[in-house]
NUMAR-136473 format. One line per 2 residues: number of its first residue (from 1); their letters; for each residue x, y, z of N, C-alpha, C. Coordinates in Angstrom, 3 decimals. Example, Ala and Ser with C-alpha at 12.3 -4.5 7.8 and 13.67 -1.06 7.14 Angstrom:
1	AS	13.190:-5.690:7.800:12.300:-4.500:7.800:13.200:-3.300:7.800 ~ 12.850:-2.250:7.080:13.670:-1.060:7.140:12.900:0.030:7.870 $
***
This chain:
1	MK	68.148:114.074:87.912:68.414:114.514:88.307:67.800:115.632:89.028 ~ 66.136:115.263:89.564:64.963:116.859:89.631:65.983:117.919:89.959 $
3	KE	64.782:118.917:89.830:65.151:120.519:90.467:64.960:119.864:92.405 ~ 64.167:119.651:92.303:63.408:119.928:93.592:64.546:118.780:94.374 $
5	TL	64.370:117.338:93.719:65.902:117.204:95.183:67.542:117.742:95.281 ~ 67.852:118.010:94.089:69.210:119.122:94.437:68.901:120.032:95.049 $
7	IA	68.116:120.824:95.155:68.100:121.553:96.050:67.510:121.769:97.316 ~ 67.044:119.957:97.676:66.747:119.134:99.141:68.086:119.228:99.534 $
9	IM	69.132:118.531:98.547:70.202:118.391:98.749:71.038:119.054:98.835 ~ 71.309:119.492:98.610:71.792:121.374:98.924:71.366:122.492:99.510 $
11	LL	70.567:122.104:100.235:69.394:122.950:101.283:70.052:121.715:103.048 ~ 70.575:120.546:103.347:70.968:119.316:104.026:71.813:119.522:103.904 $
13	FF	73.093:120.259:102.403:74.418:120.595:102.756:74.812:121.269:103.630 ~ 73.627:122.883:103.294:74.066:123.360:103.687:74.013:123.625:106.026 $
15	LF	72.567:123.001:105.796:72.115:123.133:107.378:73.709:122.251:107.849 ~ 73.641:120.979:107.710:74.919:120.665:108.054:76.101:120.768:108.705 $
17	SV	76.423:121.908:107.560:77.907:122.983:107.425:77.806:123.832:108.700 ~ 76.104:123.945:108.501:75.936:125.362:109.840:76.610:124.432:111.377 $
19	II	75.825:123.375:111.303:75.486:122.855:112.709:77.168:121.759:113.010 ~ 78.336:122.163:111.787:78.875:121.415:111.914:79.691:122.680:112.655 $
21	LD	80.198:124.293:111.711:80.540:125.661:112.004:80.390:125.338:113.939 ~ 78.970:125.734:113.696:78.916:126.209:115.117:79.150:125.628:116.470 $
23	FG	78.937:123.653:116.056:80.217:122.900:117.208:81.482:123.456:116.954 ~ 82.401:123.199:116.179:83.478:123.426:116.384:83.636:125.149:117.024 $
25	LA	82.953:126.147:117.246:83.539:127.529:117.282:83.297:127.720:118.694 ~ 82.247:126.497:118.689:81.511:126.532:120.166:82.580:125.006:121.785 $
27	KN	83.612:124.877:120.543:83.434:123.553:121.983:84.549:123.783:122.792 ~ 85.688:125.158:122.597:85.597:125.460:123.941:84.634:126.436:125.536 $
29	EG	83.777:127.227:124.887:82.454:127.446:126.060:82.565:126.364:126.633 ~ 82.258:126.806:128.509:81.885:126.173:129.145:82.918:124.805:129.337 $
31	KK	83.744:124.674:128.527:85.276:123.350:128.777:86.457:123.840:129.589 ~ 86.476:122.951:130.757:87.598:123.102:131.486:88.834:122.402:130.286 $
33	TD	90.075:123.480:130.492:91.992:124.075:130.183:92.397:123.069:130.964 ~ 93.616:122.715:130.528:94.273:122.757:131.730:95.247:122.790:131.118 $
35	LK	96.193:123.979:132.536:97.058:124.721:131.664:98.768:124.160:132.403 ~ 99.491:123.144:132.205:100.534:122.942:133.286:101.310:123.988:132.841 $
37	RG	102.239:123.977:134.223:102.792:124.805:135.001:104.453:125.278:134.047 ~ 104.814:126.745:133.848:105.604:126.945:132.588:104.796:126.801:131.310 $
39	KN	105.388:127.488:130.129:104.926:127.318:128.711:104.004:126.803:128.173 ~ 102.472:127.217:128.269:101.410:126.542:127.236:100.903:127.449:126.222 $
41	LL	100.924:126.882:125.197:99.938:127.721:124.031:99.000:127.507:123.594 ~ 98.006:128.570:123.527:96.413:128.721:123.921:95.064:129.477:122.695 $
43	EI	94.704:128.326:121.913:94.088:129.650:121.075:92.236:130.223:121.789 ~ 91.927:130.789:121.755:90.655:130.730:122.410:90.241:131.009:121.166 $
45	NQ	88.269:130.913:121.042:87.573:131.075:121.013:86.151:132.254:121.866 ~ 87.009:133.596:121.606:85.679:134.335:122.005:86.990:134.937:122.107 $
47	TM	86.290:136.897:121.923:87.360:137.500:122.626:86.665:138.498:123.271 ~ 88.222:139.496:124.370:88.705:139.911:125.656:89.482:140.261:125.443 $
49	YV	89.549:140.923:126.492:90.955:141.672:126.603:92.029:141.046:127.521 ~ 93.031:140.721:127.559:94.095:140.105:128.364:93.947:139.911:129.791 $
51	RD	93.381:141.540:129.974:93.730:141.857:131.461:92.320:140.845:131.789 ~ 91.214:140.755:131.491:90.167:140.351:131.693:90.577:138.751:131.902 $
53	FV	91.127:138.512:131.339:91.582:136.747:130.838:92.393:136.456:132.296 ~ 93.134:138.025:132.515:94.126:136.887:133.035:93.361:137.480:134.330 $
55	RM	92.733:138.838:135.080:91.853:138.631:135.997:90.570:137.459:136.734 ~ 90.042:136.002:135.273:89.572:135.476:135.870:90.733:134.338:136.723 $
57	NP	91.939:134.765:135.493:93.093:133.015:135.960:94.230:133.678:136.687 ~ 94.428:133.665:137.952:94.812:134.507:138.718:95.930:133.472:138.251 $
59	DI	96.972:132.785:138.305:97.818:131.862:138.390:98.240:132.489:137.353 ~ 97.940:132.668:135.864:99.075:132.727:135.149:99.600:134.234:135.179 $
61	ET	100.812:133.882:134.566:101.848:135.002:134.903:101.659:135.271:133.628 ~ 102.100:135.112:132.149:102.491:136.358:131.000:101.307:135.697:130.093 $
63	VS	101.377:136.789:128.494:100.183:135.770:128.019:100.842:136.866:126.763 ~ 101.516:136.157:126.067:101.636:137.219:124.864:101.503:136.454:123.228 $
65	YF	101.225:137.513:122.440:101.671:136.881:120.861:102.410:137.443:119.538 ~ 102.530:136.772:118.426:103.821:136.745:118.039:102.455:138.293:117.002 $
67	DE	102.944:139.445:116.474:101.854:140.015:115.286:102.239:140.418:114.563 ~ 101.619:138.992:113.488:102.767:139.822:112.292:102.467:140.784:111.544 $
69	FL	101.691:141.611:111.264:101.499:142.929:110.517:102.837:144.069:111.527 ~ 102.648:144.411:112.697:104.159:144.900:113.371:105.563:143.941:113.780 $
71	NK	104.854:143.191:112.902:106.341:142.368:113.200:107.226:141.959:114.448 ~ 106.383:141.931:114.995:106.741:141.868:117.405:106.298:140.972:118.315 $
73	SI	107.048:140.523:118.926:106.061:140.070:119.879:105.099:141.240:120.488 ~ 104.363:140.875:121.904:103.801:141.743:121.935:103.445:140.596:123.358 $
75	GY	103.148:142.123:124.668:103.107:140.619:125.609:102.545:141.758:126.868 ~ 101.790:140.727:128.211:100.836:141.459:128.704:101.500:140.500:130.383 $
77	VN	102.123:141.693:131.159:102.707:140.376:132.939:101.556:140.888:133.939 ~ 100.910:139.908:134.257:100.425:139.751:135.466:101.727:139.796:136.762 $
79	VF	102.019:140.971:136.497:102.233:141.925:138.267:101.924:143.691:138.560 ~ 102.077:144.176:139.747:101.623:145.228:139.558:100.568:146.379:139.240 $
81	GG	99.331:144.936:138.814:97.981:145.874:138.478:98.249:144.925:136.780 ~ 99.619:144.543:136.491:99.184:144.449:134.869:100.011:145.497:134.482 $
83	VG	101.582:144.374:133.501:101.913:145.765:132.971:102.450:145.099:131.579 ~ 101.789:145.612:130.240:102.273:146.035:128.837:100.539:145.479:128.385 $
85	KN	100.743:145.343:126.855:99.930:146.158:126.993:98.383:145.596:126.477 ~ 98.346:145.608:127.030:96.208:145.572:127.456:95.050:145.038:125.995 $
87	FL	96.102:144.159:125.067:95.688:143.636:124.005:94.146:142.517:123.778 ~ 93.736:142.759:122.690:92.362:142.462:122.517:92.802:140.554:122.022 $
89	MT	92.565:139.192:122.971:92.415:138.420:122.911:91.546:138.273:121.275 ~ 91.704:137.248:120.456:90.691:136.732:119.708:90.586:135.398:118.804 $
91	PG	89.709:135.384:118.306:89.558:133.693:117.505:90.442:133.541:116.589 ~ 90.851:132.421:117.178:91.858:131.679:115.933:93.380:132.315:115.566 $
93	QV	93.824:133.230:116.786:95.192:133.092:117.125:95.673:132.384:118.236 ~ 96.821:132.191:118.199:97.585:131.081:119.180:98.789:132.417:120.173 $
95	YE	98.284:132.270:121.552:98.925:133.020:121.979:99.524:131.874:123.492 ~ 101.252:132.420:124.056:101.988:131.604:124.980:101.425:131.943:125.957 $
97	VN	100.938:131.505:126.910:100.689:132.363:127.944:101.480:131.496:129.231 ~ 101.980:131.563:129.924:103.523:130.903:131.782:102.097:130.717:132.124 $
99	AK	102.367:130.144:133.034:101.902:129.506:134.596:102.122:128.567:135.080 ~ 102.096:129.571:136.371:102.892:129.979:138.044:102.390:128.331:138.453 $
101	RN	101.600:127.332:137.498:101.642:126.375:138.795:100.024:126.078:138.187 ~ 100.008:124.062:137.342:99.163:123.446:136.555:98.771:123.701:137.115 $
103	TT	97.283:124.418:136.487:95.540:125.140:137.063:94.986:124.774:135.177 ~ 93.612:124.859:135.850:92.711:124.843:134.610:91.702:125.815:135.073 $
105	LL	91.572:126.012:134.123:91.256:127.829:133.941:89.419:127.470:132.760 ~ 88.255:127.732:132.990:87.362:127.958:132.698:86.969:129.483:131.854 $
107	MT	86.792:129.236:130.462:86.165:130.302:129.590:85.407:130.272:128.850 ~ 84.415:131.821:129.542:83.524:132.443:129.625:83.546:133.657:129.367 $
109	EA	82.805:133.600:129.588:81.812:135.653:128.618:82.848:136.284:129.480 ~ 83.262:137.037:129.145:83.338:138.504:130.391:83.584:139.360:130.090 $
111	A	82.949:140.073:131.375:81.695:140.250:131.936:81.763:142.492:131.579 $
***
């Protein structure tokens, strides 16, 4: 196989990988996500503080996750302006979200 052909194949593979990765990371932006009443498991693809997330979605009662480093659950309750740690929600982490009722949330950039 010629050197130029090999380089062209590698470049195409790289470009294809970047396009697939970009699509995967952006899959929830602007996408409506349905939450059912009660417990939901949610993974977000952007970084935002839980207080901002709850303010944008007032039907959410609680958000929590298990911090493996601290070996404990961290939570935020949407009552009295917010009770608990205003933690940073990050991509790749699964969060337990409790909703008052069936609702749809729209993941947007926090201001």
